[in-house]
C-alpha positions as CSV (number, residue, x, y, z in Angstrom):
1,M,153.8,69.0,131.0
2,R,150.9,67.4,129.2
3,K,149.7,68.6,125.7
4,K,146.5,70.2,127.1
5,E,148.5,72.1,129.7
6,K,151.0,73.3,127.1
7,S,148.2,74.8,124.9
8,M,146.7,76.5,127.9
9,A,150.1,77.9,128.9
10,R,150.6,79.3,125.5
11,L,147.3,81.1,125.7
12,K,148.1,82.2,129.2
13,L,144.5,81.2,130.2
14,T,143.7,79.2,133.3
15,R,141.1,76.5,133.2
16,R,138.8,78.7,135.4
17,Q,139.1,81.6,133.0
18,A,138.3,79.4,130.0
19,L,135.2,78.0,131.8
20,L,134.1,81.5,132.7
21,A,134.5,82.7,129.1
22,A,132.5,79.7,127.8
23,G,129.8,80.3,130.3
24,A,129.6,84.0,129.4
25,A,129.4,83.2,125.7
26,A,126.6,80.7,126.4
27,L,124.6,83.3,128.4
28,A,125.3,86.2,126.0
29,P,122.2,87.5,124.0
30,K,121.8,85.9,120.6
31,P,122.2,88.1,117.5
32,A,119.2,90.3,116.8
33,G,117.9,88.7,113.7
34,A,114.3,88.0,114.4
35,Q,111.7,90.6,113.5
36,A,109.6,92.6,115.8
37,P,106.0,91.3,116.6
38,G,103.5,92.5,113.9
39,Q,106.2,93.0,111.3
40,M,104.8,90.2,109.1
41,Q,101.3,91.9,109.1
42,A,103.0,95.2,108.2
43,A,104.9,93.5,105.3
44,I,101.6,92.0,104.0
45,R,99.9,95.4,104.2
46,A,102.9,97.0,102.4
47,A,102.8,94.4,99.6
48,L,99.0,94.0,99.2
49,G,97.4,97.1,100.8
50,D,94.3,96.7,102.8
51,A,92.8,94.0,100.5
52,K,90.7,91.3,102.1
53,I,92.5,88.0,102.2
54,N,90.3,84.9,101.9
55,K,91.2,81.4,103.0
56,G,91.3,78.6,100.4
57,K,92.4,78.0,96.8
58,V,96.0,78.0,97.9
59,N,97.9,75.0,99.1
60,L,101.2,75.7,101.0
61,D,103.2,72.5,101.3
62,L,105.9,72.6,104.0
63,P,107.1,69.9,106.3
64,P,105.6,70.4,109.8
65,L,108.9,69.5,111.5
66,V,112.3,70.7,110.1
67,E,115.7,69.7,111.5
68,N,117.6,72.4,109.8
69,G,116.1,75.8,108.9
70,N,118.8,76.5,106.3
71,T,117.0,74.7,103.4
72,V,113.3,74.0,103.8
73,A,111.5,72.7,100.8
74,M,108.4,74.6,100.0
75,T,105.7,74.2,97.3
76,V,102.8,76.6,96.7
77,T,99.9,75.5,94.4
78,V,96.9,77.6,93.6
79,E,93.6,76.4,92.1
80,S,93.2,78.3,88.9
81,P,92.4,77.4,85.3
82,M,95.2,79.8,84.2
83,T,93.2,81.1,81.2
84,K,93.4,84.6,79.7
85,E,90.4,85.7,81.8
86,N,91.1,83.9,85.1
87,F,94.7,83.4,86.2
88,V,97.1,83.9,89.2
89,K,99.0,87.2,88.9
90,A,101.4,86.7,91.8
91,I,102.3,84.4,94.7
92,H,103.7,86.0,97.9
93,V,105.2,84.1,100.9
94,F,105.6,85.8,104.3
95,T,107.2,84.5,107.5
96,E,106.5,85.4,111.1
97,K,110.1,85.4,112.5
98,N,112.6,85.8,109.7
99,P,114.6,89.0,109.7
100,Q,112.9,89.9,106.4
101,P,109.2,88.8,106.5
102,N,108.6,89.0,102.7
103,V,110.4,85.8,101.7
104,I,109.4,85.5,98.0
105,R,107.2,87.1,95.4
106,V,106.6,85.4,92.1
107,K,104.7,87.0,89.2
108,L,102.7,84.7,87.0
109,G,100.4,85.0,84.0
110,P,98.1,82.9,81.9
111,R,101.0,81.5,79.9
112,A,102.5,79.9,83.0
113,G,100.1,77.0,82.4
114,K,100.1,76.0,86.0
115,A,99.9,78.0,89.2
116,E,102.6,76.2,91.2
117,I,106.1,77.2,92.5
118,S,108.6,75.1,94.3
119,T,111.7,76.4,96.0
120,R,113.8,76.2,99.2
121,V,113.6,78.8,101.9
122,R,115.5,79.6,105.1
123,L,113.5,79.7,108.3
124,A,114.9,81.5,111.4
125,D,112.9,79.7,114.0
126,T,109.7,77.8,114.7
127,Q,107.1,80.0,113.1
128,K,104.0,80.6,110.9
129,V,104.4,80.8,107.1
130,I,101.7,82.3,104.9
131,A,101.3,82.0,101.1
132,I,99.0,84.5,99.4
133,A,97.9,84.3,95.8
134,E,96.8,87.4,94.0
135,M,94.3,86.6,91.3
136,S,93.5,88.4,88.0
137,D,90.1,89.4,89.3
138,G,91.7,91.3,92.2
139,T,90.9,88.8,95.0
140,F,93.5,87.4,97.3
141,W,93.6,83.8,98.7
142,S,95.8,82.2,101.3
143,D,97.1,79.2,103.2
144,T,99.0,79.1,106.4
145,Q,101.3,76.5,107.9
146,D,103.1,76.2,111.2
147,V,106.6,74.9,111.0
148,V,108.7,73.6,113.9
149,V,112.4,74.3,113.3
150,T,114.9,72.5,115.6
151,L,118.1,74.2,114.2
152,A,117.4,77.8,113.3
153,S,119.0,79.9,110.5
154,C,118.8,83.6,109.4
155,L,120.5,84.8,112.6
156,E,122.5,87.5,110.9
157,D,121.7,91.1,111.5
158,L,120.1,93.1,108.8
159,V,122.4,95.5,107.0
160,P,120.6,98.9,106.5
């Protein structure tokens, strides 16, 4: 008996059964990790209320094509003098398809000196990412990027 046949005999699994099991696993539904449509907008409303969000002043730097969604480099820069009267209060980042749409929230103040954050995030799939800056005068500014992810992450189910 060949080595392959011995291992199959120990499992008491025929080649046909193994192929059927592999095919069923490939056709099985993927884990329910992605959020429902509109959940990103609901998360933005929950974090910022019904405030008007303007385009501009924010630069969201993400690569347009990512091979692996597990660690995606991201930098958010906001045009602000960061003085006592005019500064960035917070930077929020939301994603369209991650299980949890509110990815990060960073509070800043005038003593930060520069309105810029750099980090790595996980992206579940090809999706839209939005960065929103909350200014000291109560205005909100944003930038949006579309990112193509070839190998997704964040596929685990949410634990209640």
